[in-house]
MARBA-3410 file (N, C-alpha, C, O; in Angstrom, 1 decimal):
222
198.0,88.3,80.6,197.3,89.6,80.6,195.8,89.3,80.4,195.4,88.6,79.5 ~ 195.0,89.9,81.2,193.6,89.7,81.1,193.0,90.5,79.9,193.5,91.6,79.5 ~ 191.9,90.0,79.4,191.3,90.7,78.2,190.6,91.9,78.7,190.0,91.9,79.7 ~ 190.7,93.0,77.9,190.1,94.2,78.3,188.6,94.1,78.2,188.0,93.4,77.4 ~ 187.9,94.8,79.1,186.5,94.7,79.3,185.6,94.9,78.1,184.7,94.2,77.8
186.0,96.0,77.2,185.1,96.2,76.1,185.1,95.0,75.1,184.1,94.9,74.3 ~ 186.1,94.1,75.1,186.1,93.1,74.2,185.9,91.7,74.8,186.0,90.7,74.2 ~ 185.5,91.7,76.1,185.2,90.4,76.8,184.0,89.7,76.2,183.0,90.3,75.8 ~ 184.1,88.4,76.1,183.0,87.6,75.6,182.0,87.3,76.8,182.4,86.9,77.9 ~ 180.8,87.7,76.6,179.8,87.5,77.6,178.6,86.7,77.1,178.3,86.8,75.9
178.0,86.0,77.9,176.8,85.2,77.5,175.6,86.1,77.7,175.2,86.5,78.9 ~ 174.9,86.5,76.6,173.8,87.5,76.7,172.5,86.7,76.3,172.4,86.1,75.3 ~ 171.5,86.9,77.1,170.2,86.3,76.8,169.2,87.5,76.8,169.5,88.6,77.1 ~ 168.0,87.2,76.3,166.9,88.2,76.2,165.6,87.7,76.6,165.2,86.5,76.4 ~ 164.8,88.6,77.1,163.4,88.4,77.4,162.6,89.3,76.4,162.8,90.5,76.5
161.8,88.7,75.5,161.0,89.5,74.6,159.6,89.5,75.0,158.9,88.4,75.0 ~ 159.0,90.7,75.3,157.7,90.8,75.8,156.7,90.9,74.6,156.7,91.9,73.9 ~ 155.7,90.0,74.6,154.7,90.0,73.5,153.4,89.6,74.1,152.6,88.9,73.5 ~ 153.1,90.1,75.3,151.9,89.7,76.0,150.8,90.8,76.1,149.8,90.5,76.7 ~ 151.1,91.9,75.5,150.2,93.0,75.6,148.8,92.9,75.0,148.6,92.1,74.0
147.9,93.6,75.5,146.5,93.6,75.0,146.3,94.5,73.8,145.5,94.3,72.9 ~ 147.2,95.6,73.7,147.0,96.5,72.6,145.8,97.3,72.6,145.2,97.6,71.6 ~ 145.3,97.7,73.8,144.0,98.3,74.0,144.0,99.7,73.2,142.9,100.0,72.6 ~ 145.0,100.4,73.3,145.0,101.7,72.6,145.2,101.6,71.1,145.0,102.6,70.3 ~ 145.5,100.4,70.6,145.6,100.1,69.2,144.4,99.4,68.6,144.4,99.0,67.5
143.3,99.4,69.5,142.1,98.7,69.0,142.0,97.3,69.5,141.4,96.5,68.8 ~ 142.7,96.9,70.5,142.7,95.6,71.1,143.2,94.6,70.1,142.6,93.5,69.9 ~ 144.3,94.9,69.4,145.0,93.9,68.6,146.4,93.7,69.1,147.0,94.5,69.8 ~ 147.0,92.5,68.8,148.4,92.2,69.2,149.3,93.1,68.4,149.6,92.8,67.2 ~ 149.9,94.1,69.0,150.8,95.0,68.3,152.0,94.2,67.7,152.6,94.6,66.7
152.4,93.2,68.4,153.6,92.4,67.9,153.3,91.7,66.5,154.3,91.3,65.9 ~ 152.1,91.6,66.2,151.7,91.0,64.9,151.5,92.0,63.8,151.1,91.6,62.6 ~ 151.6,93.3,64.1,151.6,94.3,63.0,152.8,94.1,62.1,153.9,93.7,62.6 ~ 152.5,94.2,60.8,153.6,93.9,59.8,154.2,95.2,59.3,153.6,96.2,59.1 ~ 155.5,95.1,59.1,156.3,96.2,58.5,157.2,95.5,57.4,158.0,94.7,57.7
157.0,96.0,56.2,157.7,95.4,55.1,157.6,93.9,55.0,158.5,93.2,54.7 ~ 156.3,93.4,55.3,156.0,92.0,55.1,156.5,91.1,56.3,156.3,89.9,56.2 ~ 157.0,91.7,57.4,157.4,90.9,58.5,156.7,91.5,59.8,156.6,92.7,59.9 ~ 156.3,90.5,60.6,155.7,91.0,61.9,156.7,91.7,62.7,157.9,91.4,62.6 ~ 156.3,92.6,63.6,157.3,93.2,64.5,157.9,92.2,65.4,159.1,92.3,65.8
157.2,91.1,65.7,157.7,90.0,66.5,158.9,89.4,65.8,160.0,89.2,66.4 ~ 158.7,89.1,64.5,159.8,88.5,63.7,161.0,89.5,63.6,162.2,89.0,63.7 ~ 160.7,90.7,63.4,161.8,91.7,63.3,162.7,91.8,64.6,163.9,91.9,64.5 ~ 162.0,91.7,65.7,162.8,91.7,67.0,163.6,90.4,67.1,164.8,90.5,67.5 ~ 163.1,89.3,66.7,163.8,88.0,66.8,165.0,88.1,65.8,166.1,87.6,66.1
164.8,88.7,64.6,165.9,88.8,63.7,167.0,89.7,64.3,168.2,89.3,64.3 ~ 166.6,90.8,64.9,167.6,91.7,65.5,168.4,91.0,66.6,169.6,91.2,66.7 ~ 167.7,90.3,67.5,168.4,89.6,68.6,169.3,88.5,68.1,170.5,88.4,68.6 ~ 168.9,87.8,67.1,169.7,86.7,66.6,170.9,87.2,65.9,172.0,86.7,66.1 ~ 170.7,88.2,65.0,171.9,88.7,64.3,172.8,89.4,65.1,174.0,89.6,64.8
172.4,89.9,66.3,173.3,90.6,67.2,174.1,89.6,68.1,174.9,89.9,68.9 ~ 173.8,88.3,67.9,174.5,87.3,68.7,174.0,86.9,70.0,174.7,86.3,70.8 ~ 172.7,87.3,70.3,172.2,86.9,71.6,172.0,85.4,71.7,171.6,84.7,70.8 ~ 172.4,84.9,72.9,172.6,83.4,73.0,171.3,82.7,73.2,171.1,81.5,72.7 ~ 170.3,83.3,73.9,169.0,82.6,74.1,167.9,83.7,74.3,168.2,84.8,74.8
166.7,83.3,73.9,165.6,84.2,73.9,164.4,83.5,74.5,164.1,82.4,74.2 ~ 163.8,84.2,75.5,162.5,83.8,76.0,161.5,84.8,75.6,161.6,86.0,75.8 ~ 160.4,84.3,74.9,159.3,85.1,74.5,158.1,84.9,75.4,157.7,83.8,75.6 ~ 157.5,86.0,75.9,156.4,85.9,76.8,155.1,86.3,76.1,155.0,87.4,75.6 ~ 154.2,85.4,76.0,152.9,85.7,75.4,151.9,85.9,76.5,152.2,85.6,77.7
150.7,86.3,76.2,149.7,86.6,77.2,148.3,86.8,76.6,147.7,85.9,76.2 ~ 147.9,88.1,76.5,146.8,88.5,75.7,147.0,88.0,74.2,148.2,88.1,73.8 ~ 146.0,87.6,73.6,146.1,87.2,72.2,147.1,86.0,72.0,147.7,85.9,71.0 ~ 147.2,85.2,73.0,148.2,84.2,73.0,148.0,83.2,71.9,149.0,82.6,71.4 ~ 146.8,82.9,71.5,146.6,82.0,70.4,147.3,82.4,69.1,148.0,81.7,68.4
147.0,83.7,68.7,147.5,84.3,67.5,149.1,84.4,67.6,149.8,84.2,66.7 ~ 149.5,84.9,68.8,150.9,85.2,69.0,151.7,83.9,68.9,152.8,83.8,68.3 ~ 151.2,82.9,69.6,151.9,81.6,69.7,151.9,80.9,68.3,152.8,80.1,68.0 ~ 150.8,81.1,67.6,150.7,80.5,66.2,151.8,81.1,65.4,152.5,80.4,64.6 ~ 152.1,82.4,65.5,153.1,83.1,64.8,154.5,82.5,65.2,155.4,82.3,64.4
154.7,82.4,66.5,155.9,81.9,67.1,156.3,80.5,66.6,157.4,80.1,66.4 ~ 155.2,79.7,66.4,155.5,78.3,66.0,156.1,78.3,64.6,157.0,77.5,64.3 ~ 155.7,79.2,63.7,156.3,79.3,62.4,157.7,79.9,62.5,158.5,79.6,61.6 ~ 158.0,80.7,63.5,159.3,81.3,63.6,160.3,80.5,64.3,161.5,80.7,64.2 ~ 159.9,79.5,65.1,160.8,78.7,65.9,161.8,78.0,65.0,163.0,77.7,65.4
161.4,77.7,63.8,162.3,77.0,62.8,163.6,77.8,62.5,164.7,77.3,62.4 ~ 163.4,79.1,62.5,164.4,80.0,62.1,165.2,80.7,63.3,166.4,81.0,63.2 ~ 164.4,80.9,64.4,165.0,81.6,65.5,164.8,80.8,66.8,163.6,80.8,67.3 ~ 165.8,80.1,67.3,165.6,79.3,68.5,165.1,80.2,69.7,165.6,81.3,69.9 ~ 164.1,79.7,70.4,163.5,80.5,71.5,162.8,79.6,72.4,162.5,78.4,72.1
162.5,80.1,73.6,161.6,79.4,74.5,160.4,80.3,74.6,160.5,81.5,74.9 ~ 159.2,79.7,74.5,157.9,80.5,74.6,157.3,80.1,76.0,157.1,79.0,76.3 ~ 156.9,81.2,76.7,156.2,81.0,78.0,154.9,81.9,78.0,155.0,83.0,77.5 ~ 153.8,81.4,78.5,152.6,82.2,78.5,152.4,82.8,79.9,152.4,82.0,80.9 ~ 152.1,84.1,79.9,151.8,84.7,81.2,150.3,84.6,81.4,149.5,85.3,80.7
149.8,83.8,82.3,148.4,83.6,82.5,147.8,84.7,83.3,146.6,84.8,83.5 ~ 148.6,85.7,83.8,148.1,86.8,84.5,148.5,88.1,83.8,148.7,89.1,84.5 ~ 148.5,88.1,82.5,148.8,89.3,81.7,147.9,90.4,82.0,148.3,91.6,81.8 ~ 146.6,90.1,82.4,145.7,91.2,82.7,146.1,92.1,83.9,145.5,93.1,84.1 ~ 147.1,91.6,84.6,147.6,92.4,85.8,148.7,93.3,85.4,149.3,94.0,86.3
149.1,93.4,84.2,150.1,94.4,83.7,151.4,93.8,83.3,151.7,92.6,83.5 ~ 152.2,94.6,82.6,153.4,94.2,82.0,154.4,93.7,83.0,155.2,92.8,82.7 ~ 154.4,94.2,84.3,155.3,93.7,85.3,155.2,92.2,85.5,156.2,91.5,85.7 ~ 154.0,91.6,85.4,153.9,90.2,85.5,154.5,89.4,84.4,155.1,88.3,84.6 ~ 154.5,90.0,83.2,155.2,89.4,82.1,156.7,89.4,82.2,157.4,88.5,81.9
157.2,90.5,82.7,158.6,90.6,83.0,159.0,89.6,84.0,160.1,88.9,83.8 ~ 158.3,89.4,85.1,158.6,88.4,86.1,158.6,87.0,85.5,159.5,86.2,85.8 ~ 157.5,86.7,84.8,157.5,85.4,84.2,158.7,85.1,83.3,159.2,84.0,83.2 ~ 159.0,86.1,82.5,160.2,86.0,81.6,161.5,85.7,82.3,162.2,84.9,81.9 ~ 161.8,86.5,83.3,163.1,86.3,84.0,163.1,85.0,84.8,164.2,84.4,84.9
162.0,84.6,85.3,161.9,83.4,86.1,162.2,82.2,85.1,162.8,81.2,85.5 ~ 161.6,82.3,83.9,161.8,81.3,82.9,163.3,81.2,82.4,163.8,80.2,82.2 ~ 163.8,82.4,82.2,165.2,82.5,81.8,166.2,82.0,82.7,167.2,81.3,82.4 ~ 166.0,82.2,84.0,166.9,81.7,85.0,168.1,82.7,85.2,168.0,83.9,84.9 ~ 169.3,82.1,85.6,170.4,83.0,85.8,171.7,82.5,85.2,172.8,82.9,85.6
171.6,81.6,84.2,172.8,81.1,83.6,173.3,82.0,82.4,173.3,81.6,81.3 ~ 173.7,83.2,82.8,174.1,84.2,81.8,174.9,85.3,82.4,174.8,85.4,83.7 ~ 175.5,86.1,81.7,176.2,87.3,82.2,175.4,88.5,82.1,175.6,89.5,83.0 ~ 174.4,88.6,81.2,173.6,89.8,81.1,172.3,89.4,80.4,172.3,88.4,79.6 ~ 171.3,90.2,80.6,170.0,90.0,79.9,169.5,91.3,79.3,169.6,92.3,80.0
168.9,91.2,78.2,168.3,92.3,77.5,166.8,92.1,77.7,166.2,91.1,77.3 ~ 166.1,93.2,78.2,164.7,93.2,78.3,164.1,94.0,77.2,164.4,95.2,77.1 ~ 163.4,93.4,76.3,163.0,94.1,75.0,161.5,94.0,74.8,160.9,93.0,75.2 ~ 161.0,95.0,74.1,159.6,95.0,73.8,159.4,94.6,72.3,160.3,94.7,71.5 ~ 158.2,94.2,72.0,157.9,93.7,70.7,157.1,94.7,69.8,156.7,94.4,68.7
157.0,96.0,70.3,156.3,97.0,69.5,157.2,98.2,69.1,156.8,99.3,68.9 ~ 158.5,97.9,69.0,159.5,98.9,68.6,159.9,98.6,67.2,160.8,97.8,67.0 ~ 159.3,99.3,66.2,159.5,98.9,64.8,160.9,99.2,64.2,161.3,98.6,63.2 ~ 161.6,100.1,64.8,162.9,100.5,64.3,164.1,99.8,64.8,165.2,100.0,64.3 ~ 163.9,99.0,65.9,165.1,98.3,66.5,165.6,97.3,65.5,164.9,96.4,64.9
166.9,97.3,65.2,167.6,96.4,64.3,168.8,95.8,65.1,169.1,96.2,66.2 ~ 169.5,94.9,64.4,170.6,94.2,65.0,171.7,95.1,65.4,172.3,94.9,66.5 ~ 171.9,96.2,64.7,172.9,97.2,65.0,172.6,97.9,66.3,173.5,98.3,67.1 ~ 171.3,98.1,66.6,170.9,98.8,67.8,171.2,97.8,69.0,171.6,98.3,70.1 ~ 170.9,96.5,68.8,171.2,95.6,69.9,172.7,95.5,70.1,173.2,95.4,71.3
173.5,95.4,69.0,174.9,95.3,69.2,175.5,96.6,69.9,176.4,96.5,70.7 ~ 174.9,97.7,69.6,175.4,99.0,70.2,175.1,98.9,71.7,175.9,99.4,72.5 ~ 173.9,98.4,72.1,173.5,98.3,73.5,174.5,97.3,74.2,174.9,97.6,75.3 ~ 174.8,96.2,73.6,175.7,95.3,74.2,177.1,95.9,74.4,177.8,95.7,75.4 ~ 177.6,96.6,73.4,178.9,97.3,73.4,178.9,98.3,74.6,179.8,98.4,75.3
177.8,99.1,74.7,177.7,100.1,75.8,177.7,99.4,77.2,178.3,99.9,78.1 ~ 177.1,98.2,77.2,177.1,97.5,78.5,178.5,97.0,78.8,179.0,97.2,80.0 ~ 179.3,96.5,77.9,180.6,96.1,78.1,181.6,97.2,78.5,182.5,97.1,79.3 ~ 181.3,98.4,77.9,182.2,99.6,78.1,181.7,100.5,79.2,182.4,101.5,79.5 ~ 180.6,100.2,79.9,180.1,101.1,80.9,181.1,101.5,81.9,181.9,100.6,82.4
181.0,102.7,82.3,182.0,103.2,83.3,181.5,102.9,84.7,182.3,102.8,85.7 ~ 180.2,102.6,84.9,179.7,102.3,86.2,178.4,101.6,86.1,177.8,101.5,85.0 ~ 177.9,101.1,87.2,176.5,100.5,87.2,176.5,99.1,86.7,177.4,98.5,86.2 ~ 175.3,98.5,86.8,175.0,97.2,86.4,173.8,97.1,85.4,173.5,96.0,85.0 ~ 173.3,98.2,85.1,172.1,98.3,84.2,172.3,99.4,83.2,172.7,100.5,83.6
172.1,99.1,81.9,172.3,100.1,80.9,170.9,100.6,80.5,170.0,99.8,80.1 ~ 170.6,101.9,80.6,169.4,102.5,80.2,169.6,103.5,79.1,170.2,104.5,79.3 ~ 169.2,103.2,77.9,169.4,104.1,76.8,168.6,105.4,77.1,167.4,105.4,77.5 ~ 169.2,106.6,76.8,168.6,107.9,77.0,168.7,108.7,75.7,169.8,108.8,75.2 ~ 167.6,109.1,75.1,167.6,109.9,73.9,166.9,111.3,74.2,165.7,111.3,74.5
167.7,112.3,74.2,167.1,113.7,74.5,166.3,113.7,75.8,165.2,114.3,75.8 ~ 166.8,113.1,76.8,166.2,113.1,78.1,165.1,112.1,78.3,164.4,112.0,79.3 ~ 164.8,111.3,77.2,163.7,110.3,77.3,164.3,108.9,77.5,165.2,108.5,76.8 ~ 163.7,108.1,78.4,164.1,106.8,78.7,163.7,105.9,77.5,162.7,106.0,76.9 ~ 164.7,105.0,77.1,164.4,104.1,76.0,164.4,102.7,76.3,164.6,102.3,77.5
164.2,101.8,75.3,164.2,100.4,75.4,164.9,99.8,74.2,164.9,100.5,73.1 ~ 165.5,98.6,74.2,165.6,97.8,75.4,166.6,98.3,76.4,167.4,99.1,76.2 ~ 166.5,97.7,77.6,167.5,97.9,78.7,168.3,96.6,78.8,167.9,95.6,78.3 ~ 169.4,96.7,79.5,170.3,95.6,79.6,170.8,95.5,81.1,171.3,96.5,81.6 ~ 170.7,94.3,81.7,171.0,94.2,83.1,172.0,93.1,83.3,172.0,92.1,82.5
172.9,93.2,84.3,173.9,92.2,84.5,173.3,91.0,85.2,172.2,91.0,85.7 ~ 174.0,89.9,85.0,173.5,88.6,85.6,173.4,88.7,87.1,172.5,88.1,87.7 ~ 174.3,89.4,87.8,174.2,89.6,89.2,173.0,90.3,89.7,172.4,90.0,90.7 ~ 172.6,91.4,88.9,171.4,92.1,89.2,170.2,91.2,89.1,169.2,91.2,89.9 ~ 170.2,90.4,88.0,169.0,89.5,87.7,168.9,88.5,88.8,167.8,88.2,89.2
170.0,88.0,89.4,170.0,87.0,90.5,169.3,87.7,91.7,168.6,87.1,92.4 ~ 169.7,89.0,91.9,169.1,89.7,93.1,167.6,89.9,92.9,166.9,89.7,93.9 ~ 167.2,90.3,91.7,165.8,90.5,91.4,165.0,89.1,91.6,164.0,89.1,92.2 ~ 165.6,88.1,91.1,164.9,86.8,91.3,164.8,86.3,92.7,163.8,85.7,93.1 ~ 165.7,86.7,93.5,165.7,86.3,94.9,164.9,87.3,95.8,164.8,87.1,97.0
164.4,88.3,95.2,163.7,89.4,96.0,162.2,89.3,96.1,161.6,90.2,96.6 ~ 161.7,88.2,95.6,160.2,88.0,95.7,159.5,88.3,94.4,160.0,89.0,93.6 ~ 158.3,87.8,94.3,157.5,87.8,93.0,157.2,89.3,92.6,156.9,89.5,91.5 ~ 157.1,90.2,93.6,156.7,91.6,93.3,157.9,92.4,92.7,157.6,93.5,92.1 ~ 159.1,91.9,92.8,160.2,92.6,92.3,160.5,92.4,90.9,160.6,91.2,90.4
160.5,93.4,90.1,160.8,93.4,88.6,161.8,94.4,88.3,162.2,95.2,89.2 ~ 162.2,94.5,87.1,163.3,95.4,86.7,163.1,96.8,87.0,164.0,97.5,87.5 ~ 161.9,97.3,86.6,161.6,98.8,86.8,161.6,99.1,88.3,162.2,100.1,88.7 ~ 161.0,98.3,89.2,161.1,98.5,90.6,162.5,98.6,91.1,162.9,99.5,91.9 ~ 163.3,97.6,90.7,164.7,97.5,91.1,165.5,98.7,90.7,166.3,99.3,91.5
165.3,99.2,89.5,166.0,100.4,89.0,165.6,101.6,89.8,166.4,102.4,90.1 ~ 164.3,101.7,90.1,163.8,102.9,90.9,164.4,102.9,92.3,164.7,103.9,92.9 ~ 164.6,101.7,92.9,165.1,101.5,94.2,166.6,101.6,94.3,167.2,101.9,95.3 ~ 167.3,101.4,93.1,168.8,101.3,93.1,169.3,102.2,91.9,169.9,101.7,91.0 ~ 169.0,103.5,92.0,169.5,104.3,90.9,171.0,104.4,90.7,171.5,104.7,89.6
171.7,104.0,91.8,173.2,104.1,91.7,173.7,102.9,90.8,174.9,103.0,90.4 ~ 172.9,101.9,90.5,173.3,100.8,89.7,172.9,101.0,88.2,173.2,100.2,87.3 ~ 172.2,102.1,87.9,171.7,102.4,86.6,172.7,103.4,85.9,172.9,104.5,86.3 ~ 173.2,102.9,84.7,174.1,103.8,83.9,173.2,104.3,82.8,172.8,103.6,81.9 ~ 173.0,105.6,82.7,172.2,106.2,81.7,173.1,106.5,80.5,174.0,107.4,80.4
172.9,105.6,79.5,173.7,105.7,78.3,173.1,106.7,77.3,172.0,106.4,76.7 ~ 173.8,107.8,77.1,173.3,108.9,76.2,173.5,108.5,74.8,174.7,108.2,74.4 ~ 172.5,108.5,74.0,172.6,108.1,72.6,171.8,109.1,71.7,170.8,109.7,72.1 ~ 172.3,109.3,70.5,171.5,110.1,69.5,170.7,109.2,68.6,170.2,109.7,67.5 ~ 170.5,108.0,68.9,169.7,107.0,68.1,168.3,107.0,68.6,168.1,106.4,69.7
167.4,107.5,67.9,166.0,107.5,68.4,165.2,106.2,68.2,164.1,106.1,68.6 ~ 165.9,105.2,67.7,165.3,103.9,67.6,164.8,103.3,68.9,163.8,102.6,69.0 ~ 165.6,103.7,69.9,165.3,103.2,71.3,164.0,103.8,71.9,163.6,103.3,72.9 ~ 163.5,104.9,71.4,162.4,105.5,72.0,161.1,105.5,71.1,160.1,106.1,71.5 ~ 161.2,104.9,70.0,160.1,104.8,69.1,159.3,103.5,69.3,159.9,102.4,69.1
158.1,103.6,69.7,157.2,102.5,69.8,155.8,102.8,69.2,155.5,103.9,68.9 ~ 155.0,101.8,69.2,153.7,101.9,68.6,152.6,101.7,69.7,152.5,100.5,70.2 ~ 151.8,102.7,70.0,150.8,102.5,71.0,149.4,102.8,70.4,148.4,102.1,70.8 ~ 149.3,103.6,69.4,148.0,104.0,68.9,148.0,104.0,67.3,149.1,104.1,66.7 ~ 146.9,104.0,66.7,146.8,104.2,65.2,147.5,105.5,64.8,148.1,105.5,63.7
147.4,106.5,65.6,148.1,107.8,65.2,149.6,107.6,65.2,150.3,108.2,64.3 ~ 150.2,106.7,66.0,151.6,106.5,66.0,152.0,105.8,64.6,153.0,106.2,64.0 ~ 151.1,104.9,64.2,151.4,104.3,62.9,151.4,105.3,61.8,152.2,105.3,60.9 ~ 150.4,106.2,61.8,150.3,107.2,60.7,151.4,108.2,60.8,152.0,108.5,59.7 ~ 151.8,108.6,62.0,153.0,109.5,62.1,154.2,108.9,61.6,155.0,109.6,60.8
154.5,107.7,61.9,155.7,107.0,61.5,155.7,106.7,60.0,156.7,106.8,59.3 ~ 154.6,106.4,59.5,154.4,106.1,58.1,154.7,107.4,57.3,155.4,107.4,56.2 ~ 154.1,108.5,57.7,154.3,109.8,57.0,155.8,110.3,57.1,156.3,110.8,56.2 ~ 156.3,110.1,58.3,157.7,110.7,58.6,158.8,109.9,57.8,159.7,110.5,57.3 ~ 158.6,108.5,57.8,159.7,107.7,57.3,159.3,106.9,56.0,160.1,106.2,55.5
158.0,107.0,55.6,157.6,106.3,54.4,157.5,104.8,54.6,157.6,104.0,53.7 ~ 157.3,104.4,55.9,157.1,103.0,56.2,155.7,102.5,55.9,154.7,103.3,56.0 ~ 155.6,101.3,55.5,154.3,100.7,55.2,153.9,99.6,56.3,154.6,98.6,56.3 ~ 152.9,99.9,57.1,152.5,99.0,58.1,151.2,98.3,57.7,150.4,98.9,56.9 ~ 150.9,97.1,58.1,149.6,96.5,57.9,149.2,95.8,59.2,150.1,95.2,59.9
147.9,95.9,59.6,147.4,95.3,60.8,147.1,93.9,60.6,146.9,93.4,59.5 ~ 147.2,93.1,61.7,146.9,91.6,61.6,145.5,91.4,61.2,144.6,92.2,61.5 ~ 145.2,90.4,60.4,143.9,90.0,60.0,143.0,89.7,61.2,143.4,88.9,62.1 ~ 141.9,90.3,61.3,141.0,90.1,62.5,140.6,88.7,62.6,140.3,88.3,63.7 ~ 140.6,87.9,61.5,140.2,86.5,61.6,141.2,85.7,62.3,141.0,84.6,62.7
142.5,86.2,62.3,143.6,85.4,62.8,143.9,85.8,64.3,144.8,85.2,64.9 ~ 143.2,86.8,64.8,143.5,87.3,66.2,142.5,86.6,67.2,142.6,86.9,68.4
END
């Protein structure tokens, strides 16, 4: 008897994007903002590791010196591969492409995740993986909260192979827009998937709403 799909063991990898300029946050690396004494970058790595993700590729770009310095200290605790996007000034899509090309195709599914989502925890990653396993249709899981698209998303290995074979201009968002029939919109009541940090006002709002304490990276280290 074959094992039922919801409980199947799959090899899951992740691409963690940490290449942004943070222009609306005052040109600081958002991934190095601290929450409860941990950088958002470390919190994402904890979430992925505790959720059982098999391999992680972290993409740096803008602020690569500071970001990679932080990653060097984290490599001891969280196995990862770090790749620098030398064309980060051309937008997030280039970081996505660098990440998936570095990751390759030796996996069943990949999680595309951002480094500026402060509320994402291991339980959220586990729920995403469970939704992927139990999906009724499609090859891509897109979290939806009250009609709003969320992150991270999760894509099957077969879709990733197609994207990799489709030329340098093809990335996940393009593919999803061109193949909506492959996208399963996973409806969730968990707002963690739609909370990110773009501006100082976002920090203030979240601090006031949830009592969280954020601290910005030291300007001397950026």
